[in-house]
C-alpha positions in Angstrom: -5.9 -1.4 -8.9 -5.0 1.2 -6.6 -4.8 1.1 -3.0 -5.4 4.0 -1.3 -5.5 5.5 2.6 -8.5 7.9 3.3 -6.6 10.9 2.6 -5.7 10.3 -1.7 -8.7 8.5 -2.3 -9.9 11.2 -4.4 -6.2 11.2 -6.2 -7.1 7.5 -6.6 -10.4 8.0 -8.2 -9.0 10.6 -10.8 -5.9 7.8 -11.7 -8.0 5.3 -12.6 -10.9 7.2 -14.5 -8.1 9.0 -16.1 -6.1 5.2 -17.4 -9.4 3.5 -17.9 -11.7 5.9 -18.7 -14.5 4.2 -16.7 -15.9 4.9 -12.8 -14.0 2.7 -10.7 -15.4 0.2 -8.2 -14.5 1.1 -4.6 -14.3 -1.3 -1.8 -12.9 -1.5 1.4 -9.6 -3.3 2.4 -9.8 -6.3 5.0 -6.4 -6.3 5.9 -3.2 -4.6 7.3 -0.8 -5.6 4.5 -2.0 -3.1 1.9 -0.3 0.1 1.6 -1.4 3.3 -0.3 0.0 3.9 -3.6 0.6 7.5 -2.5 1.7 8.2 0.8 2.6 4.3 2.0 0.0 4.4 5.0 -2.2 1.5 5.5 -4.5 1.6 3.1 -8.7 1.5 3.7 -9.9 1.3 0.6 -9.2 -0.5 -3.5 -10.2 1.3 -6.4 -10.7 -0.8 -9.7 -11.8 -4.1 -9.9 
């Protein structure tokens, strides 16, 4: 799973597809504790299952 902010959603999807060769599930994050894997801002989405 890759946590991501709005700005890095495309990069997160690309990273997931490169690693798994599958289309990812995309879900909203419902807490303030998770941080974007790319920049450290508050995550809005989680990419992956």
